N, C-alpha and C positions, 0 to 999 in steps of 0.2 A: 309420279302419280300423286304423291302427297301434296305438292305445291299446286298441281292442277286442280285437285279437289278443293283446296283452300281458296283458290281464286274464284272458282265457280260459285262456291258457297257465299263468299263475300259479295259478289255481284248480285246473287239472288236476294240478299237482304239489303241491297242498296247502301252498303258500307255503314249502315247504322249500328251494327254490332248488337248482339242479341240478348234478350232478357232470359235468364235461365228458367224462369217460371212461366214465361208467356206462352210457350208452345204446348201447353197442356191445360186447356181451359177448364173452368169450374163446372161446366156441364158436359164435358167431353166424355162420351160413353165408349170410346174406342179402346180404352185400357181395361176391358172387362176380364183380363186374365186374373185379376185379383178377385177371387171367387166371392169373398166377403170383404169388401174394401175396408181397410183400416181395422179389421177385427181378427184376421188370421195372419200369422207371421208368414207372409207370402214367400219370402226368401227360402223358408224351410221347404215349401212345396217344390221350388225350383232346384235346390241343391241338396235336399235331404240331410241337412246338418242335424236335424232332429225331426221328430214326428210332427207333421203339420197340426197345429193346435190352436183353437180360438184363444184369444188373450185371456178370457175369463177363466180358462182352465190351466193357464201357465203359472206354476208356483214361483213366480219371479216378477219384479216390476218391469213393465215394458210399455213403451209409448210409441205409437205410429203417427207420423205426419204424412197425410196423403198428398198427391199431386194437386188435388182440388184446393186443399188448404194452403199449399205453397202458392198457388195461383191467386186465390182470392185475397191473401194477405200481403202479396207483393214481396215475398221472401226471395233473396238473391243468393244466399250463402248458408253454409252449415251453421254459422253463428246465429243467424236469425232463428233457426229452429231450436237451437240450444237455449236461447233466452226464454222460450216458452215451455221448457221441459223441467220438471221438478227434480231436485237433487243433482243438477248438472249446471255448470257455468263455464264460460270461456276463459282461456288463458291467452297471453299475448302471442305466443309462438314466435317470438323475435321478429315479428312483422313479415314473415314469409311462409307461414304454414298454418293450417288448422291445428289448434291445440285446445283440449278440453280438460276439465276437472270433473270427474264422475265420482260422486260420493267421496270427495276429498283426495282422489288419486289423479295426479296430473299425467296426461298422455298425449303423445303426438303420433302414436302408431296403432291404436286400437280402432282402426277404421277398416271397414270391409265393403266390398261391392258384390252383390249377389252371393254373399257368404264366403267370398274369397278375400284373403288378406290384401289390404291396400295400404301399406305402411310407409310409402314415400311421403316426404314432407312438402305439401303444397296446399293452396286454397282450392278446394274441390267445387266444381260447378254443379248446378242442379238441373241443367237443361234436359237431361235424358232420363229422368227419374219418374218412377211410378209412386214411390213412397220412401220415407226414411224411417228406419226403426232404431230406437234407442233402448237397449236392454241394460239394466243396471244390476250390479253385483257381479263378482268374478265368476267365470264359468269356463274352465278349460275343456270341459266335455265338448262344447260346441266349437270352440275357437282355438284350442291349444294354448301355447304360451301367450302371455299378455292378457287382454281382457280383464285387467287387474281391478278396475272399478266398474267396468262394464264395457260395452262396445257400441259403435254406431255403424249400422249396416245400410248402405244405399241399394235400393232395388231398382234396376234399370228397366226401361221399356223394352218389350220384345215385339217381334213381328207378329201380326195377327193374320191367320190363314182365312181366306174367304171374304175379306173386306178390303176396300180401298178408301183411304181418307187422308187428310193432311191439314196442316195449320202452320201459321207463322205469326210472329208478333214482334213489335219493336217498342222501346221506351227511351225516353231521355229525361234527365233530371236537372235540377238547378245547379249542380256541380259541374255541368257540361259532360257528365257521363252519358254513354248511350249503350243500348243493349239490343240484341235481336236473336231470335231462335227460329228454327225451321224443323218441321216434323212431317214426314210423309210415309205412309204404309202402302206398298205396292203388292197387289195380289198377283202372284206369278202362276197360279193354277190351282187345281183342287187340293194339292198337297204341299204347297210352298208359298212363302211370302217374304218380302224384303222390306225392312223399315230403315229410314235414314233420318238421323237427328244431327243437327249442327247448330253451333252458336258462335258468336264473336262479340266480345265486350271491349269497349273503349273506356278505360278507367280514368277517373279524375277525382279530385277531392278539394276540401277547403284549405288544406295545409300546403305549405310551399313544397314544390317539386313532385307532388303526388301525380303519378302518371303510370300508364300501363296498358297492356293489351292481352286479351285471352282469346284463344280460339280452340275449338274442339269439334270433332265430328265422330259419329258413332253409327255405322251401318250394322244391322243385325239381320241374319237370315234364319228363318225357321223352315224346316222340312219335316213332313210327316213321312218317315221312312217305312212305316207299316202301321196298321191300325193300333198297335200297342207301343210304338217307339217314335219319339220325337227328338230331333236334333236342333239345337240352337247354336249358331256360329256368329261371333261378333268380333269387331275390331274397333278400338277407340284410339284416336290420336289426340294428344294434349300438347298445347304449345302456349305457354304463359310467360309473361314478363311484367315486372312491376317494380315501383320504387319501394324501398323498405324504410319505414318510419318506426323507430324504436321508442318514441315518446319523450317525456320530460322528467326532470329530477323531482325529488321530494325536498321540501324546505326544512328549516330547523325545527318546525313544529311536527314533523313526521308525515305531513300531508302533501299531496301534489302541489307544486308551486304554481298557483293560478296565473301569476304574472308572466310565466313562461309558456302559457298555453298556445301562443302563436309561433313559438320558436321550434324549428326543426334542426336537429343536429345531424348534419350530413348533407350531401348534394346528390344530384343525379349521377355524377360520375363515381361517387364513393359508395352509394347505397342502392343496390339493385338485386333482383332475383330473377332467374330464368329457369324454366323446367320444360323439357321435352320428353314425351313418353309415347310408347307404342304398346298397346295392350291387346293381346289376342286371347280369345276364350272359346272353347267348344264344350258343349254338354249334351249328354244323351240321357233321356228319361224313358224308362221302359216299364211297362206293366207285364211282368213275366207270367202272372196269373191273376186271378181275381183277388188273391190275398198276398201277393208278393210283388214288390216294386223295387227297381234299382235306379241309381243315379250315378253317372260318371261325369266329372268335371276336370278339364285340363286347361290351365291358364298360364300364359307366358307373357311377361312384361319386361320392358327395357326402359329405364329412366336415366336421364342425364340432367343434373341439377347443379346450378351455381348460385351461391348467394354471397354477397360482399356488403359490409356495412360498417359505419361508425356509430357509436352510441355513447351516451353520457355514463361514464364509469365512476365519476365523483363530482361533487358540487360544493362550492364555497359560496354561501349566501352573502357573507360579509364582503367578499371581493367581487361578487357577481361574475364568477368564473366557473367554467366547467372543465372537467378532465375527460378527454375523449380517448376511446379505445376502439379497436375493431379487428376484423379478420376477413379473410377470403376463404371460402369453403366450397370446392368442387366435389361432387359426389356422383358416382355411377352405380347403378344397381340392375342386376339381371336376375329375374326370379322365374322359376318353373314350379308350379303347384299342381299336383294330381290327387284327386280324391274319389273314392268309390264307396258307395253305401247301399245297404239293402234294408228294406222295411218289410217285415213279415207280420201278418195278423193271424193269430190263432187263439180261439176261445175269447177270453176277456183280456188278452195280452196283445200289445203292439210292440214288437221288438225291432230295435235299430242296431245294426252292426256296421262298422265301416273302417276304412283305413285311409291315411293321407301321407303323401310324400312331398317334402319341400326341399328344393335345391336353390340356393341363393348365393350370388357373388356380389360383393360390395367393394368399391374402391373409394377412398376418401383422402383428401389433402386438407390441411388446415394451415394457412399462412397468417401470421400475426401482422397487425398494422405496424408501419415503420414511419415515424415522424422525423423530418430532417429540417434543421435551420442552423443559424450561426452559433447558437449557444451550445447545442449538443449535436453530435454527428449521427450517423446511422445507428441502428440497433436500439432505438428508443421506442418502446411499444405504446406509451401514453404521453400525452402533453396537455397542458392547461391553456385555455383560451378565454379571452374576454367574450362574453355572450353577446352575439348579434343575431338578428333575425336572418340575415343573409346566409349564414352558414359558411361564409368564405373564410379560409384560414389565413389571417394576416399577422398573426402573432402567436408565440408559444413559449412555454417555459417548463422546467421539470417539476415545479411545485406551485401550488396556489399562491398568488401574490408575488411570484417571482418576476424578474426582469424579462421583458418581452423583446423578441427580435423579429423583424419583418421577414417576409418571404418564406414562411413555414409551409411545407407541403407534406403530403402523406402518400405512401405507396404500399402495395400489398404483395409483392412478389419476391422479395429478397429474404424474408425471415420465415422459413418453413418450420412449423412447430411439430406437426405429425403427418405421417403418410402411412396409410394402412391398407391392406388387402384382407378381406374377410370371406371365408367360405362357410356356409351354414348348411347343414343337412339335418332334416327332421323326419323321423319315421314315427307314425302314430297309428294306434288302433283304438277304437272306442265302441262302446255299447250302451244301450239304454233300453229299459223295459218300462213301458207305461201299462200299468195293471188297473183296469177298471174293476175294482173289487165288488162294488155294487153300482147302482145308478147314481149314487150320491157320494161315492168315495173313490178317489183316484190316487194311486201311489206310483211315483216315478223314481227309479233307481238306475244309476249308471256311473260310468267313469271313463277316463281316457288315460292311456299310457303313452308317454312321449319319450323317445330317445333323441336327444338333442346334442349334436356335435358342432362345435365352433372351432375353426382354425383361423387365428389372426396373425398376420405377418406385419410386424412393425418395421418398416423399411428405414426409418430414421434411427431407431435404437438397435437395428440389426438383430431382432429377436422374433421368435415364433412362439406363440402361446396357444394352448389347446384347452378346451373345456368339454368334458363329456358328462352330460346330465341325463339322468333317468328319473322321470317324475310320473306319479299317478295322481290324477285329479278326480276325486269323487264328486258326485252330484246326487242329491236326494230331495224329494219333495212329496208332500201329502196335501191333497186338495179335498175338502169336504164341501159338497154342494147342497145347501138346504133346499134349493130348487134350481131349475135350469138356468135362471138368470143371475145367480149369485154364487160366490164361493169364498170359503175361508181356507187359507193355505199357510204352510210353514215349509221352509226350505233351507238347505245347507249346500254350499259349493266352495270349491277351491280353485286357485290358479297360481301360476308361477311366472317369473321373468328372469332370464339369465342376467348375471351381474355385469355383463358387458354393456348393459343399457339396451333400450328398445330399438336403437338404430345401429348397434354393433360397430361403433366407430373406434372404440378403444377398450383395452382390457389389460389390467395390471397383472403381475404375477400372483398377487393375493386373490384377485377376483377370479382368476382362472381355476383356482383350487377350492373356492368357497361355494357353499351351497347357494342355489338361486334364491331370489326374493320370493316370499310366499305370502299368499293372500287368502283369507278365510272370510266367508260371508254367511251370516245367519239372518233370516228374514221371516217375519210373519206379516200377514196382510189380509185384506178383504176386498173383493171386487164385486161390482154389480153392473149388469149390462142387459137392458131389455130391448135393445134396438133403437131406442130414442134417447135414453139417459144412460150415461156411463159414469161410474164412480169407483174410485179405488183409494185405499189408504194402506200404507206399509210402514213398518218399523224395522230397522236393520241395525246390525252391528258388524263392522268390518275390521278385522285385525290383520296386521301385516308385519313382517320382519323384512327390513330393507337395508341395502347397502348403498348409500347415496351421499351426495354432497350435503354437508351440514347446513349450508346456506347457498342461495342462488349465486352469490358473489364469491363463493369460496371454491378452491380446487381440492380441498381436503374432503375425504370420504370417511364415513363411519357407519357401523351397523346400529340401527335404531328400530324400536318397535313403534308402529303407528296404529292408533286406535281411533276409529271414526264411528259415530252412531248418530242416528237421527230418524226422522219420519217424513213421509211425503204424502200429500193428498192431491188428488186430481179429480175434476168433475167436468163433464160436458153434456149439454142437453138443451132442449127447448124450454124456455120459460113461458112463452106464448106461441101462437101459430107463426108469428113473424119475428120473434126475438130469440136468438140462441146465445148461449153463454158457455165459454170454456174457461176454467179457472184452475190454478195450481198453487200449492203452498209447500214449502219444504223448510225444515229446521234441522241443521246439521252441525255437529260439534266434533272437532278433531284434535288429537294430541299426538305430536311427533316426539317421542320420548317424554320429557317433562314440559316441553314447550307447546304452546298453542300452535296448531298447524296453519300454514300459509294457504292462501287462495280458497278459503272456505267462508263464504258470507254467513253472517249470523242467521239470516233468514232470507228467503226469496219468495215472492208471490207474483202471480201474473193473472191478468184478466183479458179475455178477448170476447167482445160482444158483436154479433152480427144482427143487423136489422134489415129485413126484407120489406122495403118501403112500397114496392109494387112488383108485379111479376118480372119486370125488367131491371129494376133498380135496387141495389143493396148497399148498405153502409157497414163499415167495420171500425171498431175502436179498441185498441189494445193498450194495456198499461203493464209495465214490468217494473218490479222493485227488487233491487239487490242491496242487501245489508252490508254493513261495514265488514272488511276482511283485512287480514294481515298480508303485507307484501312478501315477507319471508318468515320462517318459523321463529316464534318468540319475539318478533320485531316490535319496536314501537312505531314503525312506519306503517301507515294504513291507507287503504282505499276507502274513501267515504261512501256512505250509502247514497243511493240515488233512485229516482223514478224516471222512466221514459214513457212517453205517450206516442202512439202511432195511429194513423187514420188511413182507411181505405174506402174507395168508392168503385163499384163495378156497375156499368150500365150496358145492357144488351141492346144495341141499336137495332140489330136484327138477330135472327136465330144463329147466324154465322159470323156476327161481328160484335165485339165487346170493346168498349172504351173503359180505361182504368185511370184512376187518379189516386196517388198515395202521398201522404205527408209523414216523414220519419222525424221523430223527436219534435212533435208538434209544439210543445211548450218551450223549445229552444233551451233545454236544460244543459247546464255545464256538468259533465259527468266524466268519470274515469273508470271504464269497465273492467280493466285488467292491467297486469304489469308482468315484467320478467325480472325485475330486480329493483333495488331501492331507487335507482335513478333512471328507470326505463318504464314510465307509466304512460299508458296509452290515453290520448285525449279523445273523448267521444265526439262524434260528428254533430255539428249544429243542425238546426232545422233544414230539411231537404225535401223538395217536392219532386214527384215523378209523374210523368204523363205517358200513357202508352195505349196501344190498341192491339187486338188479337183477332185474327181472321181464320176461319175454318173453311176448307174447300174439299 
């Protein structure tokens, strides 16, 4: 059935592969499940992770990017949204996964979909989304372990009862990439509806060997079981493969070596990533009375992921040589998550109580690279090569400047480094009371208790390690509203992360008996929202105690205190009847121990202007600035500051047909957005033009 559906969907979009944002147009009113689009945390309504609250009343920094904004701006991936979010920037993710830095805390696991944890490492598509929510500041009450700097929650499209509508869209760009998406809602009767979303992408790029394919489909069924109870049932299939590009080295001056910007270290056969996933979810929302509401969510997911790559581990500028290193990493994950919550209103109080159970099984292998030639035999993990653009290995030595021997090759299956099996069980209970003391004063108090059990079997070291963690995470906030459109707030929250890491692949004896990493966030802020103009400003302090690698290139770990503080400003509104502006600014400073913290730009700011030239024609112009940042803690190696300009044009040929034109990196700026180590700096894409169309029916 999986391959039949895949073939039918590909034929339906004429093999052009789909744009994640094109199947939800800027004036599509079919997604009216968002009661106040972009103003209420919609996922809370669906999953009851907390009381549904307008953003102006939330004592925490939060930003929502709606499907209309994703469509109008031509966004294709989570990283596009992150660029326009204050206090958040992207990390490289080793070229095969979404990775973010939220308020100085780097994460690959603080991702959620409809409030359910989505911690597998891959690049997430946007084809089936109503909106993307970015909540900043640790908050274990809502999300349990993790959420250390904040979380990113994707809210998916749901079936709509009583309506029938559909759309599809395709785009192509100057890199020979193509995209396509399909969305159709079938009304099955007075009490049920079925919605089907699908996409397929053909990936390409300006750098050698860049290639890939992504496919996904997501049917959702909604049934009104009774006047007070609604069931949503969904299944999503994910099938992705792509080339992995780990970037270029830094030179003797500590900056990315611009002369190597066209060089790719690896080939199609050595650098690749695949992920296949099947995700089932069922939820029941019931109004038990006029003042009592319940939510139950059950999610089961299976992921199989493989990534293999070579990357620059060292660089000799004098010899024009690079040291290559790599690994092969197959991972399997099976997760079952069940949560139940009740919301009760009484007097001036709205009380939330709930429980969650998580069962997860992980298997992971890590194979080291093995270089072989006439100078040294097997069991050599690294080798030095003359730098050529082709990436073909025709010489190698054990040291920079050493004698070279022809016919060097690399393989990844003979040197097993680690093999682990991990079982995770989490039992949680949580509560929250939102007390409307007066019309102008709201107090929120709550907490979450987690019992976290990890059993890790080290099949190479023939050892079993267990960690039993019991943690309570409090959350408190106070909101004062001078009027209905504005608020002043202060909040405090905590979160934790087991020291086996966010992906639970390894755990030493010392980590098994050590307390988890802990994160504390204090924040004050002001928000204003009158329906046309939205403004917010926040100052925060985040303190953490972490057990981590001292450096991205090091295998040694140590306990360190990390302190991050800064402020964020965001504005969106209409300057004139035809001109709209969205702007953000953030200034963040971090210390990891005594050293300046990595991956924290000195400052970031963004602008996006939309001009409605006529009822059918609109233009958009976006500018993002990212300040200088360190590649590793206390390092002299840096990513230079840069600005990037993007352009969009949307023209409604008819009410049901839209043409789109986008230019990314309009000024063709040379820039380096992120890295994963001293010699793994990502090269930003040059100017790229995209043309597409979107049709409703």
